N, C-alpha and C positions, 0 to 999 in steps of 0.2 A: 716590288715598292706599290703605294696606295698613297694616293695623294688626292686633295679636294681643294678644286680650281673657281674661284667665283667669278662669276659672268651676269650681264644684264640681267635676265631672265630668271637665273637660278643661281646652283652648285652643280657643277660636272664633276664627277668623280673620275677616277683612272684607276683600275689596277693591270699592271702588264708584268706577264708572265713568259717563260718562252717552253716551248715542248721542241727539243731537236735543236734545229738551225731555223723552226720556222719562231718570230714573238707572237706571239696573244696579246691583243690593246683590250681591255674590258673597258667600257666606258658608260657610262650611268648618268641620269638627270638629264639639262638642259645645256646643249652647245651652240652658243652664238658668237656674233663675232669678237667679242670681250675675251672669249676664254679658247675659241677654237685654233690661236697661234701656240697653243701649248700641247695640242696634240701633234700638230706640223712641227715643235721641236722635239717631241718624245719619236716621230719617226723619221728625222732629220739626224737623231742621236743613233739611231739601228743601222740607219744607213751608210752613216762613216764608221760603226762596227761591222759594214761589209754585213748585217744580215739584213736580208734584202728579199724575203718569204716574207709576210706579214698580215696579220687577219686581223680585225675592227669588230670586235662584238658589241654589236649594236643595240641589243638584247634588254638593256634597261635606260635606252636612253628615251626621254619622254618630249625631246624637243629639238630641231635643227633648225637654222638658218640658211641661207646661199650661201654664205660665208662659210659654211662647215662644208657645202658642196665641192665648193672651190677650194680646200685645203684639201680633199680628197682626191679631187681629178689630179691636182698639180701634184701630188705626190703619188699618185697610180702611176702620172707619166714622169716622175724621176726611176720609181723604181720599174720599168716596165723600159726607161731607157738602159739599165743597168742589170738586166733579165731577168729581172724580178716579178714579183708580185705585190697588191694590195688587193685581199679579197673582205667582204663584208659578212658577216657570218649576226644571224637571228634579227634581221633588220624589218620590222613590226611595226604597226601603228603607224601614227604624226609622224615620223622618218620615212618610213616608207611611202607612205602618201606625196612628200615633198620631193621625196627618188621619182617618185611616177607623176606627178606634174612636170618635172626637168625632163621627163624622157630619157634616165637615165639606166632604164633598166636593164638594158644589153650594156652599157659602158662597164659594171663591175658584174663582177663572179658573186653572187648571192648564196649563203648555205645557211641552210636549217639546223645542220649538224657539225657539231667542232671538228671528230674524227674527220669525218667525210673531207670540211674545208682542208685540214692538214693533209692528210691522203691525196688530197689532189696537187699538193704543189711536185707529187712523183709521180704523178700520171696515173693513178691509180682508182681514181673518182672521178 
């Protein structure tokens, strides 16, 4: 599924797919208070389907704000409460700077390689 969602800063694109029992959510563009709720709804839909291993690929994200961080933190907590996990992939540039300023480097598991991120759910990476 691929969708384009408008926000105040611009548009966000979402592409989702599944790799076995892991959901991979690829985000692109600008994620802000006006469209980050769509990311929450998407993750909530996976949780409702009992898919609790989620990777969010941020490689094409050019902007995030504090509301985006709030959504990711709340979804991380929800998934951990259900013995799942939310891991980030390709966190670079301005989004990485926001995570560093918020001192969240140790809160999320961050990967540069999708295969390793997927394998990490089974404890092999």
